[in-house]
C-alpha positions in Angstrom: 81.2 107.9 103.5 82.5 105.0 101.6 85.9 103.2 102.3 87.3 106.1 104.4 89.6 103.8 105.8 90.1 102.0 103.3 93.1 99.8 102.5 95.6 101.0 100.4 98.3 98.5 101.3 100.0 96.0 99.1 101.7 94.1 102.1 104.1 91.3 101.4 105.6 88.6 103.4 107.4 88.8 106.9 108.5 91.7 108.8 111.1 93.5 111.0 113.1 94.0 114.4 112.6 97.3 116.2 115.9 96.7 117.9 118.1 96.6 114.7 121.5 98.1 115.5 122.7 101.0 113.3 125.7 99.1 112.2 123.4 96.3 110.8 121.3 99.0 109.2 124.1 100.6 107.5 125.8 97.4 106.4 122.4 96.1 104.9 122.1 99.5 103.2 125.5 99.4 101.5 125.0 95.8 100.4 121.5 96.5 99.1 122.6 99.7 97.4 125.3 97.8 95.4 122.9 95.1 94.6 120.3 97.6 93.3 123.2 99.3 91.2 124.0 95.9 89.6 120.4 95.1 88.7 119.5 98.6 87.7 122.7 100.4 86.5 121.2 103.3 84.8 119.3 104.6 87.9 120.6 107.0 90.6 119.9 104.4 93.3 121.3 106.5 96.3 118.5 109.0 95.7 115.8 106.6 96.2 117.1 104.2 99.0 117.0 105.3 102.6 118.0 103.6 105.9 117.2 104.4 109.5 120.0 106.7 109.9 119.2 108.7 106.9 118.1 112.3 107.6 114.8 111.9 105.5 114.0 108.4 106.8 111.4 109.5 109.4 109.8 112.0 107.4 109.4 109.6 104.4 108.1 106.8 106.7 105.5 109.1 108.3 104.5 110.9 105.1 101.5 108.5 104.4 100.9 106.9 107.7 97.3 107.7 108.1 96.8 105.9 111.5 98.7 107.6 114.4 98.3 104.3 116.4 101.3 103.1 114.3 103.6 106.0 114.8 104.7 104.9 118.3 108.5 104.3 118.9 107.7 100.7 119.9 106.2 99.9 116.4 108.5 97.8 114.2 109.8 99.8 111.2 111.4 99.0 107.9 115.1 98.5 107.8 115.2 100.2 104.4 112.8 102.4 102.5 112.9 102.2 98.7 111.0 104.8 96.5 111.1 103.5 93.1 110.5 105.9 90.0 110.0 103.0 87.4 109.2 99.3 87.1 112.8 98.3 86.6 113.7 99.6 90.0 110.9 97.5 91.5 112.4 94.4 89.5 115.8 95.2 91.0 114.4 95.5 94.6 112.7 92.1 94.2 116.0 90.6 93.0 117.9 92.1 95.9 115.4 91.1 98.6 115.7 87.5 97.4 119.4 87.7 97.4 119.6 89.0 100.9 116.6 87.1 102.3 114.7 90.2 103.1 111.1 90.5 103.2 109.2 93.2 101.7 106.2 95.3 102.1 104.5 97.7 99.6 102.9 100.8 100.4 100.7 102.9 97.9 98.7 105.2 100.1 98.9 104.1 103.7 95.3 103.8 104.6 95.3 100.3 105.7 93.5 100.1 109.0 96.2 97.9 110.5 99.1 99.7 108.9 100.6 96.5 107.5 102.0 98.3 104.5 104.7 99.9 106.7 104.8 98.1 109.9 105.4 94.5 111.4 103.7 92.7 114.3 106.3 89.8 114.6 109.5 91.7 114.7 111.3 90.5 111.4 113.4 92.6 109.1 111.8 94.1 106.0 112.2 96.5 103.2 109.3 98.9 102.4 108.7 99.7 98.9 106.8 103.2 98.8 105.0 103.7 95.4 104.3 107.4 95.8 106.3 108.4 92.8 104.5 105.8 90.6 101.4 107.7 90.0 101.1 108.5 86.3 97.6 108.4 84.8 97.0 108.2 80.9 93.3 108.5 80.0 92.0 107.4 76.6 88.6 108.9 76.6 87.9 107.8 72.9 88.5 104.2 74.0 86.8 104.6 77.3 89.9 103.3 79.2 92.7 104.6 81.3 96.1 103.3 82.7 96.8 104.4 86.2 99.8 103.5 88.2 99.4 102.0 91.8 100.7 105.1 93.6 98.1 107.4 92.2 95.2 108.4 94.4 91.4 108.0 93.4 91.2 111.7 93.6 94.0 112.2 91.0 92.3 109.5 88.8 88.9 111.3 89.0 90.4 114.7 88.2 92.4 113.5 85.2 89.4 111.7 83.9 87.1 114.8 84.2 89.7 116.9 82.4 89.5 114.6 79.3 85.8 114.0 79.4 83.2 115.4 81.8 80.9 112.4 81.1 83.2 109.7 82.0 84.1 108.5 85.5 85.3 105.5 87.4 83.7 103.6 90.4 85.9 103.9 93.3 86.3 105.3 96.9 84.9 108.7 98.2 88.1 109.2 100.1 90.3 111.1 97.6 93.5 110.3 99.2 93.1 106.5 99.0 95.7 105.2 96.5 94.4 102.9 93.9 97.0 100.0 94.5 95.3 99.0 97.7 91.8 100.0 96.7 91.6 98.0 93.5 93.4 95.1 95.1 90.6 94.5 97.7 87.5 95.4 95.6 86.7 99.0 95.6 83.4 100.2 97.3 82.0 103.6 96.0 79.0 105.6 95.0 78.9 104.2 91.4 78.9 100.6 92.6 75.2 99.9 92.2 75.3 101.1 88.6 78.7 99.8 87.4 80.0 97.5 90.2 83.3 97.7 92.2 86.7 99.2 91.1 87.9 95.5 90.7 84.9 94.7 88.5 86.3 97.4 86.0 89.9 96.2 85.6 90.7 95.3 82.1 94.5 94.7 82.4 97.4 95.2 84.9 101.1 94.9 85.1 102.6 93.0 87.9 106.2 92.2 89.1 106.3 88.6 90.2 108.7 86.9 92.6 111.1 86.4 89.7 111.2 90.0 88.9 109.4 89.6 85.7 106.7 92.4 84.5 103.7 90.5 83.5 100.6 91.9 81.8 97.2 90.0 81.8 98.1 87.7 78.8 101.5 86.8 80.4 100.2 86.2 83.9 97.2 84.1 82.9 93.5 84.4 83.8 93.8 82.8 87.1 96.3 85.3 88.5 94.4 88.1 87.0 91.4 87.0 88.7 93.2 86.8 92.0 94.6 90.4 92.0 91.2 92.0 91.5 89.9 91.7 95.0 92.2 89.0 96.6 93.9 91.5 98.8 96.9 93.7 98.3 100.4 92.4 98.0 99.4 88.7 98.1 100.4 87.7 94.6 103.2 90.2 93.6 103.6 94.0 93.1 101.0 95.5 90.8 102.5 98.5 89.4 99.7 99.8 87.0 96.1 99.0 86.0 94.1 99.4 82.9 90.6 100.4 83.9 87.2 100.8 82.1 85.9 104.2 82.3 82.0 104.5 82.8 79.4 106.9 81.6 77.9 109.6 83.8 75.5 112.4 82.8 76.6 116.1 82.5 74.4 116.8 85.6 74.0 114.6 88.7 72.0 115.3 91.9 73.0 115.0 95.5 71.4 115.4 99.0 72.3 115.0 102.5 69.6 114.8 105.3 70.2 114.5 109.0 67.4 112.9 111.1 67.4 113.0 114.9 65.6 110.4 117.1 62.8 112.8 117.6 62.5 113.0 113.8 62.2 109.2 113.4 65.7 108.2 112.8 65.2 104.7 114.0 62.2 104.0 111.8 63.9 105.5 108.9 67.0 103.3 109.2 64.8 100.3 109.5 62.8 101.2 106.3 66.0 102.0 104.4 67.2 98.4 104.6 64.3 97.4 102.6 64.2 100.2 100.1 67.8 101.2 99.4 68.9 97.6 98.1 66.0 97.6 95.5 66.3 101.2 94.3 67.1 102.0 90.6 70.9 101.6 90.0 71.2 105.2 89.3 70.4 105.9 92.8 73.1 105.5 95.6 71.7 106.1 99.1 74.0 105.5 102.1 72.8 105.6 105.7 75.0 106.4 108.7 74.6 106.5 112.3 76.6 109.0 114.2 76.9 109.8 118.0 76.2 113.5 117.9 73.8 114.5 115.1 72.6 117.6 116.9 75.4 117.9 119.4 73.8 115.8 122.1 72.3 112.7 120.9 72.8 110.1 118.1 71.1 110.3 114.8 71.0 109.2 111.1 72.6 110.7 108.1 71.4 110.0 104.7 73.8 110.7 101.8 72.6 110.2 98.1 74.0 110.5 94.6 71.6 110.3 91.7 72.7 110.0 88.2 70.2 112.5 86.8 68.4 115.7 87.6 66.8 116.9 90.8 63.3 116.7 89.4 63.9 113.1 88.4 65.4 112.2 91.8 62.6 113.9 93.9 59.9 112.2 91.9 61.7 108.9 92.5 62.1 109.5 96.1 58.5 110.6 96.6 57.4 107.3 95.3 59.9 104.9 96.8 60.9 106.5 100.1 58.5 109.4 100.9 59.0 109.0 104.6 62.5 110.4 104.3 61.0 113.7 103.3 63.4 114.8 100.7 62.4 118.3 99.3 63.5 120.7 96.6 65.8 122.6 99.1 67.6 119.4 99.9 68.6 118.6 96.4 71.7 120.1 94.6 72.8 119.5 91.0 76.4 119.6 89.9 78.9 117.8 87.6 80.0 114.3 88.6 83.5 115.5 89.3 82.0 118.1 91.8 80.1 115.4 93.5 83.3 113.5 94.1 84.5 116.6 95.8 81.4 116.7 97.8 81.5 113.1 98.9 85.1 113.6 99.8 83.9 116.3 102.4 85.3 119.2 100.6 82.0 120.9 100.0 82.0 123.3 97.0 85.8 123.5 96.6 87.5 123.5 93.2 88.0 120.0 91.8 91.7 120.6 92.0 91.4 119.9 95.6 91.4 116.2 94.7 94.9 116.3 93.7 96.2 117.3 97.2 97.4 114.0 98.8 98.1 115.7 102.1 94.4 116.5 103.0 93.6 113.2 104.8 93.5 114.1 108.6 96.0 112.0 110.5 94.2 110.6 113.5 94.0 107.5 115.7 91.5 105.1 114.4 90.2 101.6 114.4 87.9 100.1 111.8 86.2 96.8 111.1 83.2 95.6 109.1 80.1 93.3 108.6 77.7 92.4 105.9 73.8 92.1 106.3 71.9 89.7 104.4 68.6 89.9 106.2 67.1 93.1 107.5 67.7 93.9 111.1 64.4 93.9 113.1 62.9 97.0 114.2 63.0 96.0 117.8 66.9 95.8 117.6 67.6 99.3 116.2 66.7 101.0 119.4 69.4 99.1 121.2 71.9 99.7 118.4 71.2 103.5 118.6 71.8 103.3 122.4 75.3 102.2 121.8 76.2 105.6 120.3 75.4 107.3 123.6 78.4 105.7 125.3 81.8 107.2 125.9 84.2 106.4 123.0 81.3 105.8 120.5 82.3 105.8 116.9 80.2 105.8 113.7 78.4 103.2 111.7 78.5 103.6 107.9 76.0 101.4 105.9 76.6 101.0 102.1 73.7 99.6 100.2 74.4 96.9 97.7 71.7 95.7 95.1 71.7 97.0 91.5 74.5 95.6 89.3 76.1 94.2 92.5 73.4 91.6 92.7 73.8 90.6 89.0 77.6 89.8 89.1 78.5 86.3 90.0 80.1 85.8 93.3 83.0 84.0 91.7 83.5 86.7 89.1 86.3 88.0 91.1 87.6 87.2 94.7 85.1 89.9 96.3 82.0 87.6 96.9 79.5 89.6 98.7 77.0 90.0 95.9 73.4 88.7 95.4 72.6 87.9 99.0 74.0 91.0 100.6 71.7 93.9 101.4 74.3 96.2 102.6 78.0 96.5 104.0 78.7 98.0 107.5 81.9 99.9 108.3 82.4 100.4 112.1 84.9 103.2 112.8 86.2 105.0 115.7 88.5 108.0 115.5 90.2 110.0 118.1 93.0 112.7 118.4 94.2 112.0 121.9 93.0 110.5 125.1 92.3 107.1 126.4 92.8 104.8 123.5 91.4 101.7 125.2 88.0 103.5 125.7 87.6 103.8 121.9 88.9 100.3 121.1 86.7 98.8 123.9 83.7 100.4 122.4 84.2 99.1 118.8 85.0 95.6 119.9 82.0 95.3 122.2 79.7 97.0 119.7 80.8 94.6 116.9 80.3 91.6 119.2 76.9 92.9 120.2 76.0 92.8 116.5 76.7 89.1 115.9 73.2 87.9 116.0 72.1 90.6 113.5 74.5 90.3 110.6 75.5 87.7 108.1 76.3 84.1 109.4 78.1 81.0 108.3 80.3 82.8 107.6 80.1 86.1 109.2 81.3 88.1 106.3 83.9 91.0 106.3 85.3 93.2 103.8 89.2 92.8 103.1 89.8 96.5 102.4 88.5 97.1 106.1 91.3 94.8 107.4 90.9 93.8 111.1 93.5 91.6 112.6 91.4 90.8 115.5 89.1 88.7 113.2 92.2 86.5 112.8 95.6 86.3 111.2 98.0 83.9 109.8 100.5 82.2 112.1 104.2 81.9 111.5 106.2 78.8 110.8 104.3 75.3 110.8 101.3 76.8 111.9 100.8 78.7 108.6 98.4 76.2 107.1 95.0 76.3 105.2 93.0 75.1 108.2 94.4 77.7 110.6 93.2 80.5 108.3 90.2 79.1 106.8 87.7 80.3 109.3 88.5 84.0 108.8 89.5 83.4 105.2 86.0 82.5 104.5 84.7 85.6 106.3 86.6 87.7 103.6 86.1 85.5 100.6 83.4 83.0 101.5 83.5 80.1 98.8 86.3 81.9 96.9 88.6 81.0 99.7 89.4 77.2 99.4 92.3 74.8 99.3 94.0 74.1 95.9 97.4 73.0 95.0 97.7 75.4 92.0 97.6 78.6 94.2 100.1 81.2 93.2 103.4 81.4 95.1 104.2 84.2 97.6 106.1 87.3 96.5 109.3 86.1 97.6 109.0 82.6 96.2 107.6 80.7 99.3 104.7 78.6 98.6 102.0 77.2 100.8 99.7 74.4 99.6 96.2 75.7 99.2 96.7 79.4 99.3 99.4 82.2 99.2 100.3 83.4 102.6 102.1 86.6 102.3 103.1 86.8 105.9 101.7 86.2 109.4 99.7 89.4 109.6 98.2 89.7 106.2 94.8 88.5 105.1 94.2 85.0 103.9 94.3 84.7 100.2 91.5 83.2 98.0 92.4 80.3 95.7 93.7 81.7 92.4 91.9 79.0 90.6 88.3 80.4 90.0 85.5 78.1 91.3 83.3 76.6 88.7 79.7 78.1 88.9 76.9 75.9 87.5 73.6 77.1 86.3 74.1 80.8 86.3 74.1 83.3 83.5 77.3 85.1 82.5 77.9 88.4 84.3 77.1 91.5 82.2 80.3 93.0 83.6 82.6 91.0 81.3 84.8 92.9 78.9 
C-alpha cells in the first residue's frame, strides 16, 4: 500500500476557538457573506457558505474527515465553511479573510494524518475552504497532458485518463480517494515512481491564488514558487486550484502479484534480502514489502505486492533471476490493464474501474501514521526484533516502498522532495482501530518508531511530509516562530532543501517570516523557495 494515509491537505495559517459563541458565529457569517457578495457579485454566495448554526454544517465538516480521532466535540472547528465552485470565489474568500483578519485552511480530500486541513490545535478562529466541488479533469491524450483541479481524487484522475487512452497513466497514490491537492503538494509516492518519479516530478504547470487574490500560472508565479509548490507541503505558499500534469506511457497489459509469507516460510530472511534487491530492480518492476501483525490469523508475517509493466512471462523470468527465493510462480501472477491494476492496488479486487469514481469508499477509522527512510540495509539480526513488535497488543503495520530506478537519477534539489539517490526505501508506520483503548495504539507506534532510531537514516533522520506527524515537531506561535526552532524537523522533511533565505515566499495571508514561510503553528516547516545550487551533477532527465 502506498500513501494510504496520505495527506491531502492544503493547510494555511492560524486556527480556531472551540468556544465561539453562536452570536459571534452569526455576526461573522453575515459580514463574510456581504464581503463575498461584494468581491464575487455574480455568485450565489449564500449557497456555498455555512456557519456553525447551519443545518448542513456538521455533515459538510465530517464529509471528508478520514481520521475519527478528530471528530470529537473537543476538537476546534472552522467558524465558517466555504465550498467554492470556481476560482473567483477563492479569490473573494482570500480578500475577505484578509479584511476580517481571519485565518484560512484548505481541504481537498481530508486524508492528512493530523487533520490539519480542518482542525486547529491552538484554538484560533479560521475559515475552512473545501475544494470538493473543484474537481474537473481535462485530459489531452494527443499532447500527453491533463489539467486536474485540486479537489479531484487520484481515482477520478486515473479513470478519466484511461477512458481517453488505455496506454496512458499518471504516477500517484494507490489510495483512490486521496485528492490531488495534498498529494501533489507533498510529493506523491506510487507504484509508477521507480519508472517515472513522483507525482510532483510530473507537474508541468499550475494555477495558484496568492495572498493578494491573484490567479497565477507558472509563468506569472516564477520558477522559484513553482519549485516550492511541487513537494514543499500543501497550503504553505497559496491555494493551488489546478495542476497541469505530464501523462506517462504504460503497456496495454501489466502484471501483478501478491505473496504472503509467514515466519515459518522465511518472512524475516525474505524481507532482509528484499532491501538489497528491490532497490536495484529494473524500473519497470515495483515491489513493495509490508509487515503485518496477523498474516495467518495468529502471527506476524510479510506481504509482497508487485506491479510489472509487462507480461507475466517476462516478470516471472525476471524474478527467477533476481529474486528466486521469493518463489513467485505462474499461479501467483495475473495480467490486466493498468487501470485494472489501479483498482487492485486500491484494494477493490476485480471491481469495475468505475469504482475509482466513488469518493466515499475510504473507511473512516481512527488512525495514526508516521514515517522513516532507510539509507543502509537493516541487519538480519535486527529483523527478528522488528517482527516481535508485531506480536504486541495495539500493533499496526509497516509498509516499505522501494526507491531506486528513476528516483535515484533525479537531483535531490529538483523539487523540495529530497529523498532520492541515497534512499533505499521509505517506511510508513500505521496503526488503525475502530474503537477501544486509543492510548494502546498510540503507545505502540510511538515506541516502535523510537525503537527504529538506530536502524534508519540519520543526520537528519528523514521523514515524508505527506505522512505528517506533529510529534516530530511543529512551529511555535508568536516570537518563537523562527527558523532555528523549526530547522531540526524541517530538515527531516526536506534535508538540504530546507534552509534560511531572505527571499522565501510570504505566507498565505501576507505574513512573512525571514528564512521560510510558516503557514501556522501546526503545519510543516517549509523549504526555501530559492532552489539550492547543485554543482557537478548532470541535469535530471525528468525536465520538461
